[in-house]
N, C-alpha and C positions, 0 to 999 in steps of 0.2 A: 629535178628531184636527186637527191645524193643518197649513196649506199651508207646505212649505219651499222647495224648489227646483223651479223650473219651466224647460223648455228655452226659450231665447230665441225660438224661433219660435212658441212656445205661450203668449207673455205678452202680455197687452194687443193681443190682435188684433181690432180694431174694424172690422168689414166695412163698416158704413155707419151713419148717424146714424139714431135712432129717430124717423123723421119719417113722416107719413102720406103714402102716394104715390097716384097715380092709381087704383091697383088697390083702394085701400081698406085695404091692409095696411100696418102699421108695419114698418119694415125690421129684419131680424134684427140684433142687436148680440151679438157674440162677445167676451167679455171673457177668459176662461180657456179654452185649447184651441182646436180647429178643428173646423169643419163642412165636410164635403166629399161629394162624390157618388161612388158606385161603380156600375160595370156588369158586375161578376163578381168571382169569387175573386181575381183578379189585382190588384184595386184596393184589397184590403183587405191588412193586415199579418198573415200567417199563417205566417211564419217566426220561429222562436225557442222560448223556453221559457215555456209558458202556466200559470200556476197555476190559471186558471178559463177555460172556454170553455163558454158556456151557450146553449141555445135554449129557446124558449118554445112549443114544439110540445104541443098539448093531448092528443096521442096517446101522450105520454111516451116518444117515440123519441129515440135519439142518432143523429147524422149526422156523417160524417168528411169534412172538406174540406182537401184537400191532406194535411198530416200532423197536423191539429188535429181532436179529437173533440169535438164540441159534445154535452154531457151535457143531459139534460132537467132543468127546474127544479123538477119534482114528482117525488119530494120534493126539497126544497133539497138541493143538492150539499154535502159536508162543507166547513167553512169559510165557508159563506154564509148570509145571511138575505135572502130575496128577497120583496118586496111586489109583486105584480101581481094585483090584486083581480079583474079581469075578463079573459076569453078568448074568442076566437073562432076557430074551426077547422072547416072551412077558411075563409079569409077572402077570398071572392069571387075576383077575378082573380088567378092565380098568376104571378109574376114569371117572366121569361123571359130567361136570360143567356148560353144557349149549350147544346151538346149533350154536353160531356164529363161524366164522373161528378162532378167537382167543381162543375160548374155546376149540375148537377141536385140534388146534395145542399144546395147554398146556396139554391136554389129552393124546396126543401122547407122549410128553416129560415124562409124569408121569406114562407111562405104562411100561417103562423098567428101571431096575436098575442096578447099581454097588453096590457091597456089598464086606464086609471083613469078613475073618474067624477069629474071637477073638480067638478061641480055640488055633490057631497055630501062634498067635501072629500078625495076619495081621491088617491094619488100612486103612481107607480111608484119603487121604491126598491131599491137593491142595498147590503148591507152585507157587506164581503169581508174576511176575515182576511189580513193582510199581516204583512210582518217589518219592524221599525223600521229605518231606514237604507237600505233597499234601493229601487232606482229601479224604476218600474213604467210600463207603457204600457196606458192603457184605451181600449177600443173599444166604443161602443154603436151599433148599427145597427138602421135600420127602413126601411120603404118603404110607401108609400100603394098603394091598390089601384083609386082610380078618381081622376078629374080634380077632387079635393076638397082643400081645404087645412085641416088641423088645426093649431092653434098652442099652443105651451106654452113653458115654461121649464126650464132645466137648472141644477142646483147640484151642486157638488163640495165635500165637506167642510163643507156649510153655507154656503159662498161662492157669490155669484151668478156663474154662468158663461157662461150664454147666455139672452138675452131674446128672446123671440118667434121661436124656431125653428119651422119647420113641417114637416109630414108629408112635403112635396115637396122640403125642403131650405131654402136660404136665401132670404128675401124682401127684396126684390122680385124677380121673375123665376123664382121656382121654378114648374116646369111638370111634369105628370104623365107619366111613361113606364114602361111594364111592365118595361122592361129597365134600370131605374135605381133605385138606392136612396141612402140617406143615411147617413153614419157621423160620429159624434161623437168626436173623438180628444183625449186628454189625457194628458200625462207628468207625473209627480210622484215626489218622494221620500218615503216614509212616515215619519211622525213618531211613529206608535204603531201598535197592532196591528189596527186596523181602519180600513178605507176606505170612504166612503159616496158614492154618487152618487144623485140623486134627479131626477126629472121630474115637473112639475106646474104648476099656476097659482099662481106664487110671487110674482113681483116685476115692476117696470116697466111698460111700456106694456102695454095690454090691449085687443086689437081686438074682444073678444066672440067670437061665433060658437062653433065647436067647441074647446073647451079642454082635450078629453081626450087626454093623452099615450099613445103606443103604443111598444112595442119588440118586436123578433123575436130579437135576439141580443146577446151581450155577451162580450168577452174581457178578460182581464188577463194582460199578458205580463210576466213576471219578466226584467227586463232586466240581462244578464250585464255585468259591468264592461268598459269598452273595453280592446282589446289593449294598449295602452301602459301602462294601470294594472296589468294582469297581469304584463306584462314587468318593470315596475320593481319589483314585488314579488318576482318570482323572481331578478332581479339583486341585490336586498338579501339575499334568503336565501342565494345563493351566496356573497356577500361575507362574510356572517355565518358562514357554514360555514368558509370559507377562514381566516377570522381565528382561529377556535377551533382549527383544525389547527395554525396557526403558533404559537399560545400553548402547544399540548401540545408541539410540537417544541423550543420554546425550554426548556421545563422538563426 
């Protein structure tokens, strides 16, 4: 599958140059999509029509956050092929986002991880069935459980998207907080029937250390056409029907 259309705010976003900082970490470089922090369900996009919402809880449970139900990755939900070779449940410190039922459900999702051992060539990968020509919005989110920095790369459709993202967010300056996670967001228009996102030790700068990627949640939103598009289509249909009636009356 090839990349076609990207939202202007999602293209070529280079957060900083890949230079070695005083912290010893190369800066994160985002070429496709965005990387941001969240402190609870309200910071994630959980409104809309979702083809997939997946959690990686090793106890095989589903969780509902707002109106979105995150089904478990085992077995792979219909329309998906997911690769997450390793898992840890629970993963030490549990995140804390608040006291609402949605907060609690998201905390459970973020308490378990799938991870890949880059040292033996493992990666995290999701292959998702999509519909050609439809606009989509991807979210992949993760959080660290201690003041430790893991580093990896992200690819979408085989294209280099993020170099040296960390388990704490964007470097330099990423810091641990039990009330904060990281989300990678990417908008695209499907060019064929499978979309692929992968995380691992792929390209660019390499600071060494822990190169094992982690993830705890994933969503793919089926973005409905903008209202003006729908209105134009409706106006066109009404005009066509009116033209047909006039032709019948003239006969």
